NUVEX-533182 format. One record per residue (C-alpha): x, y, z; residue in one letter. Coordinates in steps of 0.2 Angstrom, whole numbers, padded with zeros to 4 digits, always signed. Example, Ala and Ser with C-alpha at 12.3 -4.5 7.8 and 13.67 -1.06 7.14 Angstrom:
# NUVEX-533182
+0062-0022+0039A/+0068-0005+0036S/
***
This chain:
# NUVEX-533182
+0490+0745+0406M/+0483+0758+0417R/+0483+0774+0411N/+0487+0789+0419G/+0472+0795+0422T/+0467+0779+0431Q/+0484+0779+0442I/+0481+0799+0448R/+0465+0793+0460G/+0480+0785+0470I/+0483+0799+0479L/+0466+0804+0482Q/+0462+0785+0492C/+0477+0788+0505M/+0466+0789+0521E/+0449+0779+0513Q/+0442+0764+0521T/+0433+0753+0513K/+0417+0757+0515R/+0422+0776+0510T/+0431+0770+0496Y/+0415+0761+0489V/+0402+0772+0496H/+0408+0787+0484T/+0409+0777+0469A/+0391+0774+0471L/+0387+0793+0475E/+0398+0798+0461E/+0385+0789+0449G/+0397+0774+0444Y/+0391+0757+0441I/+0403+0748+0453C/+0412+0732+0445V/+0416+0721+0462F/+0428+0705+0459P/+0413+0694+0467T/+0394+0694+0467E/+0397+0693+0485V/+0407+0710+0487A/+0392+0718+0476A/+0378+0711+0488R/+0386+0713+0502S/+0388+0733+0499Y/+0373+0736+0492L/+0367+0730+0510A/+0381+0739+0518D/+0377+0756+0509Y/+0357+0753+0515A/+0363+0755+0533L/+0379+0768+0532H/+0377+0775+0517G/+0373+0795+0514K/+0357+0791+0507H/+0353+0774+0512K/+0348+0769+0496A/+0354+0763+0479V/+0348+0754+0464L/+0355+0738+0465S/+0360+0739+0448E/+0374+0750+0451Q/+0384+0734+0460A/+0389+0719+0449I/+0401+0708+0447S/+0417+0705+0437F/+0408+0691+0427D/+0393+0699+0424V/+0402+0716+0417F/+0415+0704+0408R/+0400+0694+0398A/+0393+0711+0393Q/+0410+0709+0380F/+0407+0693+0375L/+0398+0685+0357P/+0380+0681+0359K/+0374+0662+0352H/+0357+0662+0348A/+0356+0642+0342D/+0370+0637+0353E/+0371+0631+0371Q/+0388+0633+0382P/+0398+0617+0387A/+0398+0614+0406N/+0405+0602+0417T/+0396+0590+0415L/+0398+0592+0394I/+0416+0592+0397R/+0416+0574+0407Q/+0404+0566+0395L/+0414+0572+0380F/+0429+0566+0391A/+0423+0547+0395R/+0416+0546+0376T/+0431+0551+0369L/+0442+0537+0380L/+0430+0524+0374E/+0436+0524+0356T/+0452+0525+0348P/+0457+0542+0352H/+0478+0543+0349G/+0484+0552+0365L/+0501+0546+0372S/+0506+0558+0383Y/+0492+0560+0393F/+0486+0543+0395I/+0497+0529+0394N/+0492+0519+0379P/+0500+0502+0388S/+0487+0502+0402F/+0470+0506+0394P/+0461+0498+0406E/+0464+0513+0417S/+0456+0525+0404N/+0441+0528+0413G/+0450+0537+0429R/+0457+0550+0418F/+0441+0556+0413S/+0440+0568+0424K/+0458+0576+0423Y/+0455+0578+0404L/+0438+0586+0406A/+0448+0600+0416S/+0460+0601+0403L/+0448+0607+0389L/+0445+0625+0394P/+0464+0629+0396Q/+0466+0624+0377L/+0459+0640+0371G/+0475+0648+0377Q/+0486+0631+0376A/+0486+0633+0357L/+0495+0650+0355D/+0511+0647+0347E/+0520+0655+0362E/+0514+0642+0373V/+0515+0628+0362L/+0533+0631+0361A/+0535+0625+0379L/+0528+0610+0378M/+0535+0593+0372S/+0531+0586+0355R/+0521+0572+0362P/+0511+0586+0373M/+0511+0596+0359Q/+0502+0581+0349Q/+0489+0577+0365D/+0483+0596+0366V/+0480+0596+0347M/+0471+0580+0346I/+0461+0584+0361L/+0458+0604+0354Y/+0453+0595+0337Q/+0439+0581+0344Q/+0432+0593+0357Y/+0431+0608+0342E/+0422+0592+0331R/+0412+0587+0347F/+0405+0605+0349L/+0402+0611+0332S/+0391+0594+0329S/+0382+0597+0345H/+0378+0615+0342K/+0387+0620+0357L/+0402+0631+0362F/+0414+0632+0377E/+0415+0648+0384P/+0433+0649+0391R/+0437+0650+0372Y/+0426+0667+0370E/+0436+0681+0368R/+0429+0698+0375P/+0426+0713+0361S/+0417+0730+0362L/+0408+0724+0344Q/+0399+0711+0356F/+0392+0722+0369A/+0375+0732+0369D/+0373+0751+0363E/+0367+0754+0380G/+0383+0748+0386V/+0395+0764+0380F/+0381+0778+0387S/+0387+0771+0407K/+0401+0775+0418K/+0408+0758+0425Y/+0423+0759+0440C/+0432+0743+0444I/+0434+0742+0464L/+0446+0733+0470F/+0455+0728+0452P/+0472+0721+0459S/+0462+0707+0466L/+0453+0702+0449I/+0463+0693+0439P/+0462+0694+0419G/+0456+0712+0422L/+0471+0723+0412D/+0468+0709+0399S/+0450+0713+0398L/+0452+0732+0398V/+0467+0731+0384E/+0458+0723+0373S/+0443+0734+0376L/+0453+0748+0369G/+0456+0755+0388S/+0438+0765+0385P/+0438+0782+0395S/+0420+0776+0403W/+0430+0761+0412I/+0438+0769+0427T/+0448+0757+0439L/+0450+0763+0457K/+0465+0758+0466P/+0463+0749+0483I/+0467+0764+0496P/+0481+0760+0508N/+0481+0752+0523A/+0482+0764+0539G/+0495+0767+0551A/+0494+0754+0561S/+0487+0738+0552P/+0481+0723+0561A/+0494+0709+0567H/+0493+0693+0561L/+0490+0682+0578E/+0498+0665+0580V/+0492+0651+0589F/+0498+0634+0594D/+0482+0623+0586N/+0464+0626+0577H/+0454+0622+0592V/+0463+0636+0601E/+0462+0650+0586E/+0443+0644+0586I/+0439+0647+0605R/+0447+0662+0607T/+0437+0668+0592T/+0422+0663+0597L/+0425+0671+0617R/+0427+0688+0608R/+0412+0686+0597I/+0404+0679+0613R/+0408+0695+0622H/+0403+0706+0609L/+0386+0697+0608L/+0381+0700+0627D/+0387+0718+0624E/+0372+0721+0611G/+0383+0721+0595V/+0369+0714+0582P/+0377+0700+0572T/+0376+0709+0556R/+0391+0719+0562D/+0400+0704+0563I/+0409+0693+0549L/+0420+0679+0549I/+0433+0672+0535G/+0439+0657+0534C/+0456+0652+0523A/+0452+0634+0527S/+0436+0628+0526P/+0438+0612+0523V/+0449+0609+0539S/+0439+0623+0552M/+0421+0623+0546L/+0416+0607+0555A/+0424+0613+0572S/+0420+0631+0570L/+0402+0625+0568E/+0401+0612+0583Q/+0412+0625+0596E/+0398+0641+0591A/+0385+0629+0595W/+0393+0625+0613L/+0392+0643+0613Y/+0377+0647+0608D/+0384+0658+0592I/+0372+0657+0579P/+0381+0658+0562L/+0378+0656+0543V/+0390+0647+0532I/+0390+0656+0517R/+0402+0643+0508Q/+0389+0628+0501G/+0393+0610+0506K/+0392+0594+0496S/+0377+0589+0495P/+0383+0569+0501L/+0385+0576+0519L/+0367+0578+0521Y/+0354+0565+0524P/+0345+0565+0509S/+0361+0565+0498G/+0370+0554+0509R/+0357+0542+0505F/+0363+0538+0486F/+0382+0536+0492S/+0377+0524+0507R/+0367+0513+0491L/+0383+0513+0481K/+0393+0509+0495E/+0382+0494+0499V/+0384+0488+0480Y/+0403+0492+0477E/+0407+0483+0494E/+0396+0467+0488R/+0383+0470+0502F/+0394+0467+0517S/+0390+0468+0534L/+0397+0485+0539E/+0390+0494+0521S/+0372+0487+0526M/+0372+0494+0544K/+0379+0511+0537A/+0363+0512+0525L/+0349+0501+0534L/+0351+0511+0552L/+0353+0527+0546D/+0340+0536+0555I/+0341+0551+0544G/+0332+0541+0532F/+0314+0539+0530P/+0313+0522+0533W/+0294+0514+0531R/+0300+0497+0543D/+0317+0500+0553L/+0311+0486+0564E/+0313+0472+0551I/+0330+0480+0545Q/+0336+0480+0563R/+0331+0461+0564K/+0339+0454+0548I/+0354+0465+0554L/+0355+0456+0572A/+0351+0440+0563T/+0365+0443+0552A/+0377+0447+0568V/+0371+0433+0577D/+0374+0420+0561R/+0392+0429+0557A/+0387+0436+0541V/+0400+0444+0535A/+0401+0448+0516Q/+0386+0447+0503G/+0390+0445+0483S/+0383+0450+0467L/+0378+0435+0460W/+0382+0417+0464G/+0382+0410+0482S/+0379+0423+0496D/+0380+0423+0513Q/+0365+0431+0516W/+0355+0419+0510T/+0364+0404+0517E/+0364+0408+0533Q/+0352+0419+0537L/+0338+0402+0538R/+0322+0414+0541N/+0313+0412+0523T/+0305+0428+0528S/+0321+0437+0530L/+0329+0429+0516I/+0314+0435+0503A/+0315+0453+0510W/+0334+0454+0507Y/+0333+0446+0491K/+0320+0459+0485S/+0330+0473+0493F/+0347+0466+0484K/+0337+0466+0468D/+0333+0486+0468S/+0350+0491+0474V/+0357+0480+0459I/+0344+0488+0450G/+0350+0505+0455I/+0366+0505+0452C/+0367+0497+0436T/+0356+0508+0427S/+0360+0515+0412S/+0350+0528+0409D/+0343+0543+0419I/+0325+0539+0417E/+0329+0520+0421E/+0339+0526+0436L/+0325+0537+0442R/+0312+0524+0439K/+0322+0511+0450K/+0324+0524+0465L/+0306+0527+0464N/+0304+0509+0466H/+0316+0506+0482F/+0309+0521+0489Q/+0291+0517+0486D/+0294+0500+0495A/+0307+0504+0508Y/+0302+0521+0513F/+0287+0530+0522I/+0272+0537+0510D/+0277+0554+0512T/+0297+0550+0509Q/+0307+0565+0510W/+0293+0578+0507N/+0290+0587+0526G/+0307+0581+0532T/+0324+0593+0534Q/+0332+0582+0518G/+0318+0588+0505E/+0328+0603+0498D/+0343+0593+0497V/+0333+0578+0487Y/+0327+0592+0477S/+0343+0597+0474F/+0348+0580+0469C/+0335+0577+0456L/+0339+0596+0450D/+0358+0587+0446A/+0350+0571+0439M/+0340+0579+0427E/+0355+0592+0423S/+0364+0574+0416I/+0349+0571+0408K/+0349+0588+0399V/+0369+0586+0395A/+0368+0569+0390M/+0354+0573+0376A/+0363+0589+0372L/+0379+0575+0368A/+0368+0563+0360S/+0374+0549+0373I/+0357+0537+0374V/+0366+0530+0387S/+0378+0528+0400H/+0384+0509+0408P/+0388+0519+0425S/+0376+0534+0426V/+0374+0532+0444F/+0391+0532+0447S/+0394+0546+0438F/+0378+0555+0446F/+0389+0553+0462L/+0404+0560+0455E/+0394+0573+0447F/+0385+0578+0465L/+0402+0577+0476D/+0408+0594+0464T/+0392+0604+0467K/+0390+0616+0482L/+0374+0615+0491Y/+0369+0633+0501V/+0352+0632+0512P/+0341+0645+0505Q/+0331+0648+0521M/+0344+0651+0534Q/+0340+0662+0549E/+0350+0677+0555G/+0365+0675+0560G/+0385+0680+0560I/+0389+0677+0541Q/+0404+0666+0538V/+0413+0668+0520Y/+0429+0658+0514P/+0442+0669+0509W/+0446+0677+0498P/+0428+0683+0496L/+0429+0689+0514T/+0445+0701+0511A/+0434+0716+0502P/+0418+0713+0514L/+0418+0727+0528E/+0411+0723+0546A/+0412+0731+0562G/+0421+0715+0569H/+0429+0706+0555H/+0436+0690+0562F/+0447+0680+0549I/+0455+0662+0553L/+0467+0650+0546A/+0477+0663+0537L/+0491+0656+0535D/+0502+0653+0518H/+0494+0642+0510V/+0478+0645+0515G/+0481+0664+0511S/+0487+0660+0494R/+0477+0667+0479C/+0483+0661+0462L/+0476+0659+0445E/+0484+0648+0434Q/+0475+0649+0415P/+0488+0637+0410L/+0490+0623+0425A/+0491+0606+0411L/+0509+0613+0408L/+0525+0605+0418P/+0530+0614+0435Q/+0545+0615+0426T/+0539+0630+0415V/+0543+0648+0424E/+0527+0655+0431T/+0528+0671+0417K/+0525+0658+0404D/+0513+0650+0412R/+0502+0665+0413R/+0497+0664+0431E/+0493+0679+0444E/+0497+0680+0462D/+0484+0691+0470T/+0488+0686+0485T/+0498+0700+0491V/+0485+0712+0487A/+0470+0703+0492T/+0479+0703+0511L/+0482+0723+0508Q/+0462+0724+0504A/+0459+0714+0520A/+0470+0726+0531L/+0460+0740+0524I/+0447+0741+0540A/+0435+0752+0548E/+0431+0742+0562G/+0441+0731+0572E/+0449+0717+0561L/+0456+0700+0569Y/+0469+0691+0559L/+0475+0674+0565S/+0482+0657+0561Y/+0485+0640+0568H/+0505+0635+0568S/+0502+0616+0571S/+0489+0607+0563S/+0485+0585+0560Y/+0492+0591+0542E/+0510+0596+0549G/+0518+0611+0554E/+0510+0631+0545A/+0520+0647+0540L/+0512+0661+0542P/+0509+0672+0523P/+0527+0682+0519T/+0519+0698+0517Y/+0516+0698+0536F/+0534+0694+0538L/+0540+0707+0528E/+0530+0719+0535Q/+0534+0714+0552N/+0516+0711+0557L/+0514+0694+0565I/+0511+0693+0585T/+0510+0679+0597G/+0492+0677+0606K/+0485+0695+0611R/+0482+0698+0628E/+0461+0701+0628D/+0452+0703+0643T/+0437+0698+0633R/+0444+0680+0637E/+0441+0679+0653A/+0421+0682+0649H/+0421+0663+0642D/+0403+0657+0648P/+0412+0640+0652F/+0425+0648+0662I/+0411+0656+0672G/+0404+0640+0674E/+0418+0633+0682S/+0417+0650+0694Q/+0400+0646+0699V/+0405+0630+0705W/+0419+0635+0714R/+0408+0650+0722G/+0416+0663+0713E/+0406+0678+0703A/+0406+0676+0687P/+0411+0688+0673L/+0401+0681+0659S/+0382+0676+0656Q/+0375+0660+0656A/+0371+0656+0638T/+0354+0652+0633D/+0361+0635+0629R/+0369+0633+0647Q/+0354+0637+0655M/+0342+0624+0646G/+0357+0611+0651W/+0357+0614+0670F/+0337+0616+0667A/+0337+0597+0660K/+0352+0593+0673A/+0344+0597+0689I/+0330+0584+0686H/+0344+0570+0681T/+0361+0571+0684S/+0363+0585+0698L/+0346+0579+0708S/+0352+0566+0724P/+0351+0549+0719K/+0336+0541+0727R/+0338+0523+0718S/+0355+0520+0720D/+0352+0501+0722F/+0375+0498+0718A/+0374+0504+0738R/+0355+0502+0745K/+0341+0490+0745P/+0329+0487+0733I/+0313+0489+0737P/+0304+0475+0748L/+0288+0477+0736E/+0302+0472+0720W/+0304+0456+0727V/+0293+0448+0720P/+0297+0454+0703L/+0312+0443+0707L/+0302+0427+0710K/+0292+0420+0695P/+0279+0409+0698E/+0284+0391+0693V/+0270+0376+0696E/+0258+0388+0705G/+0272+0395+0718R/+0283+0411+0716A/+0301+0403+0714R/+0319+0413+0712I/+0325+0405+0696H/+0343+0399+0694L/+0355+0393+0680S/+0372+0390+0682P/+0376+0406+0675T/+0363+0416+0686A/+0371+0408+0700L/+0389+0409+0694D/+0384+0431+0693T/+0374+0431+0710F/+0390+0426+0719V/+0402+0436+0710R/+0391+0451+0713C/+0372+0451+0718P/+0369+0469+0708Y/+0376+0463+0693A/+0361+0450+0694W/+0350+0461+0698L/+0355+0471+0682C/+0353+0457+0671K/+0338+0448+0679Y/+0328+0461+0685L/+0331+0477+0675F/+0335+0466+0658E/+0350+0477+0653V/+0361+0466+0641D/+0376+0470+0632Q/+0371+0468+0611A/+0382+0463+0598E/+0384+0476+0584Y/+0399+0468+0576Q/+0404+0453+0566V/+0423+0449+0571M/+0432+0441+0560S/+0433+0427+0571V/+0419+0423+0581D/+0423+0413+0594H/+0406+0411+0602R/+0400+0403+0583L/+0416+0393+0581I/+0412+0386+0598G/+0393+0381+0596S/+0401+0375+0578F/+0413+0362+0588L/+0400+0357+0601H/+0387+0352+0586S/+0404+0341+0581V/+0403+0332+0595Y/+0386+0329+0599E/+0382+0322+0581A/+0400+0311+0582F/+0394+0304+0601F/+0377+0303+0596R/+0381+0292+0580E/+0393+0279+0591I/+0383+0281+0607E/+0397+0267+0614Y/+0412+0271+0616F/+0424+0257+0610S/+0444+0258+0611P/+0446+0246+0596N/+0438+0259+0585K/+0450+0273+0585R/+0454+0276+0568E/+0436+0274+0563E/+0432+0288+0575Y/+0443+0298+0569R/+0437+0298+0550L/+0420+0300+0556L/+0424+0315+0565L/+0435+0323+0549L/+0417+0319+0540G/+0407+0328+0554L/+0418+0343+0555F/+0418+0347+0536D/+0397+0342+0537Q/+0392+0354+0551K/+0407+0369+0543L/+0395+0369+0527I/+0379+0369+0538E/+0387+0384+0549Y/+0397+0395+0536F/+0390+0390+0519G/+0403+0384+0507K/+0415+0397+0508G/+0410+0406+0525G/+0413+0416+0538P/+0426+0422+0525N/+0441+0415+0516P/+0456+0418+0527P/+0444+0414+0543T/+0438+0398+0535R/+0455+0392+0531A/+0460+0396+0549W/+0446+0386+0559I/+0450+0370+0546I/+0469+0371+0551Y/+0468+0377+0568E/+0451+0363+0573F/+0450+0350+0559R/+0462+0338+0566E/+0463+0345+0583R/+0446+0340+0586C/+0450+0320+0584T/+0460+0323+0598W/+0444+0318+0609V/+0446+0300+0603V/+0463+0298+0612E/+0456+0308+0629A/+0439+0297+0629E/+0451+0282+0628E/+0458+0287+0643K/+0443+0293+0653L/+0428+0285+0648F/+0431+0268+0637A/+0418+0256+0637H/+0404+0268+0641T/+0389+0275+0633R/+0383+0294+0629S/+0364+0297+0636L/+0360+0314+0635F/+0367+0328+0624F/+0363+0347+0626E/+0350+0340+0640K/+0340+0352+0648K/+0335+0347+0667L/+0323+0357+0679S/+0321+0354+0697F/+0308+0363+0707V/+0308+0363+0727N/+0300+0377+0740E/+0314+0392+0736L/+0320+0390+0719F/+0316+0384+0701S/+0333+0376+0696L/+0338+0374+0677E/+0353+0370+0668G/+0357+0364+0652R/+0373+0350+0650I/+0382+0347+0636D/+0385+0327+0637R/+0380+0314+0652I/+0390+0300+0651I/+0383+0282+0658C/+0398+0275+0667L/+0393+0257+0670D/+0381+0253+0656P/+0367+0248+0650P/+0355+0251+0665E/+0371+0260+0680G/+0366+0275+0689K/+0383+0282+0690L/+0384+0295+0679Y/+0399+0309+0672A/+0393+0326+0665V/+0403+0336+0652I/+0404+0353+0649D/+0414+0358+0632Y/+0427+0372+0632K/+0434+0379+0617K/+0449+0385+0625G/+0455+0380+0642Q/+0446+0375+0655A/+0439+0388+0668P/+0447+0379+0684F/+0457+0361+0684T/+0454+0356+0703K/+0443+0365+0717I/+0456+0375+0731K/+0449+0385+0746D/+0435+0391+0734K/+0423+0385+0722I/+0428+0396+0707P/+0410+0390+0700S/+0394+0382+0705Y/+0391+0375+0686Q/+0397+0356+0689L/+0391+0355+0708P/+0372+0362+0700L/+0374+0349+0685Y/+0376+0335+0701R/+0361+0341+0710K/+0350+0340+0694L/+0354+0324+0688V/+0352+0316+0703G/+0336+0323+0708E/+0328+0323+0689T/+0337+0308+0683L/+0342+0298+0700Q/+0359+0294+0696A/+0374+0300+0707D/+0387+0311+0696V/+0404+0304+0699V/+0414+0313+0688N/+0411+0332+0682A/+0424+0336+0667S/+0429+0349+0658Y/+0434+0345+0640F/+0447+0358+0632S/+0445+0355+0615I/+0462+0366+0613K/+0471+0354+0623D/+0460+0340+0618G/+0460+0332+0636C/+0448+0331+0649Y/+0449+0340+0667R/+0441+0330+0678A/+0435+0340+0694I/+0430+0326+0703W/+0432+0307+0698D/+0424+0292+0706R/+0432+0287+0723G/+0433+0307+0729Q/+0417+0306+0739T/+0423+0318+0753S/+0425+0331+0738L/+0409+0326+0731M/+0402+0330+0747E/+0411+0346+0749V/+0404+0352+0733C/+0387+0347+0737D/+0387+0357+0756K/+0394+0373+0747A/+0381+0373+0734L/+0366+0370+0747E/+0374+0384+0756D/+0375+0397+0743V/+0358+0396+0737L/+0353+0399+0757Q/+0362+0414+0755K/+0354+0418+0738V/+0338+0417+0747A/+0340+0425+0761F/+0350+0440+0752A/+0332+0441+0740I/+0321+0441+0752E/+0327+0454+0761G/+0330+0466+0745G/+0349+0464+0749H/+0356+0463+0730L/+0369+0478+0733E/+0385+0477+0724A/+0403+0469+0730T/+0415+0477+0720P/+0434+0471+0720S/+0446+0471+0709K/+0441+0450+0703D/+0424+0454+0704N/+0422+0471+0693C/+0434+0463+0681K/+0427+0464+0664G/+0409+0469+0670C/+0399+0475+0657I/+0387+0485+0673Y/+0402+0495+0679R/+0394+0511+0669P/+0378+0508+0681I/+0385+0503+0695C/+0399+0517+0698R/+0408+0507+0715R/+0424+0506+0704R/+0431+0516+0693F/+0450+0514+0682A/+0458+0526+0674T/+0464+0517+0658R/
***
């Protein structure tokens, strides 16, 4: 209990602010004890700026942890246990017969490893849990487990010369003599859990004074309610932007955040847009930085068994100092092309089976061995060697040195060294998954950049509550985020009453400390988020201190609103930020400059025309294939983008069903079949059917390996196409019985004065074998045929161009042009013998369109021809910008 002398100070601080409250104690010669080290350092700096004497000894401001440590036992020959040692003990305990039945289910021993972190978190609580009144609150099985854990842990600590700091009880007998000659003043005492028990255990000495927090003024700040976190952040930043424009220094502005996990990322990004410098005082996991992310990417590759997605995430991350990104991009591009979706740790591997490139396979095998070696290391020294080998092989010579990730990487190495020391203290020689343990440990640590440029300090709640600033903004102060609850016995069931759990709720005291502000104080929270609805703290409801969004003229000083005002010809109320001026300076030479080369609307320069006519056989000619011709007919500008600007769409994903690769696979089955039989005889239908099934199985292994592309897709391919591919026998009998297949994947080219024409024909059939010149051209389609007959307009010039190529190069007459639909199992003849007039129409249409192409190219007229049909699915729409869609 606090004595009468300590309570009498309440009346003396009725009208104090936090600044005068602290400065008075410092000037009275007290050693001031603050709730946190942050508060202690902050008020030392604050006194230097605003104090009466402008200087104070740094020893006059200490944190409560430092103060309490003076009264704890000193251990000359023992080391304190830490989180690492507790986790190592828990893992070791679970690997042996432990007898636990309450915290661990003995029926499922395979799940023991997942509970090691949980058990480690219980260990510091066991000191208080063994009190008789606490044990009485537990069930019998829980009591037994608590006793087993405590006994095993104590035995472990004793045998390894360790001690548990949380079991230590403070006493005056452990303090140095010099402590008793000093005067201590505990500031913000109601914010410090465990203070009353400490003072009571020390006998409430007269040289310790508890100085109560002063009361809030007559008009405390209200809690402002916003609809969502974006509105809350932007309103706050507009106010801060206005303060900075008025010349307020960043040191006089302070931001607190009660929900840093959900708010800080958005706050940082929005502040960057508003050109507001922030210094985030809450660290982030090192795994969020490139040099920390490198370790987690390695583990993902191993755990996902070298899946394409995990490989891309690692090998394409430009935050890592790769030595040769080109070979990594090449191996991934080849994997996408060959539909490699998954590797393996042992045994058959799609990467080695389907890459079909000796150098790439060798690179992959070496990379795979290195990753597996890292992830299966059993001790820290082995892990270091494997990591160094990996970085020597795949990183530039300087590795992380000189990069932004150098400090974080050193931080990670220090964590690795901490694990090594902890393992040595715990007498653990090896660990079966030391790399995973290393990553788990990294994820619990926070990295705070040591060398940060000046800016507005951002602290998490409740660290920000006792701090003083000219302009203090506290965000996300809802019921959950503002709660400050100390739970020394969190292991007890929730059914146990709060007083028996020894919980200390300092939420109200912390809120009251925040309200005692000398400068401007802005408190706010947002009522809706992705997690659901939020409620305000009960304190503000009881005190009627909740208000809607303030009507603040400063919000009109938003530089982005000012930008809109300038575009409308109005005078802006705000100044442009340096970042806005930089953006505009760049845009004036790019997106805001008049377009001089909009070839979607204007002809190309005539001096470019020769670039569209490569030299073929000593003369400049226009090169066309069926695909290029159809592209030109649909839209000349699309043809220009593809064949002059060489803009193409790259594939970065391997779909679970790669229809393009499946189409190539089915083409190869038919090519092998018709190449082997050559002449088609209707009397061999069953023989042909069995042959097709055998070729299907053979080509399936050639294209996808023995298990690829993945089990579900492989089963689907077999189910969908194995029997269906035999339907060609019946279709062939109806249309091409007693014919001879002459050419497969035949590439033909023809040159005249204007053009160099070429095409690759899936199959060419002689209709009057053996020496006849009546031919048919076949194009396979995995799905349905693109069209079945020619009406007013020719949908595609592919087959007419094939007819011309065959006629000019093979001196044969193509009297049948057909698509074979694998899906339907039938031929779709576009023309057949006897349809001479249709062939003549196609020939004339082809000649006419070739003349139009030549005329357009010679004049540079390659403008876009936008329409609903032409623009549908066009990949060049973002470049062309002639047709827009809202969805």
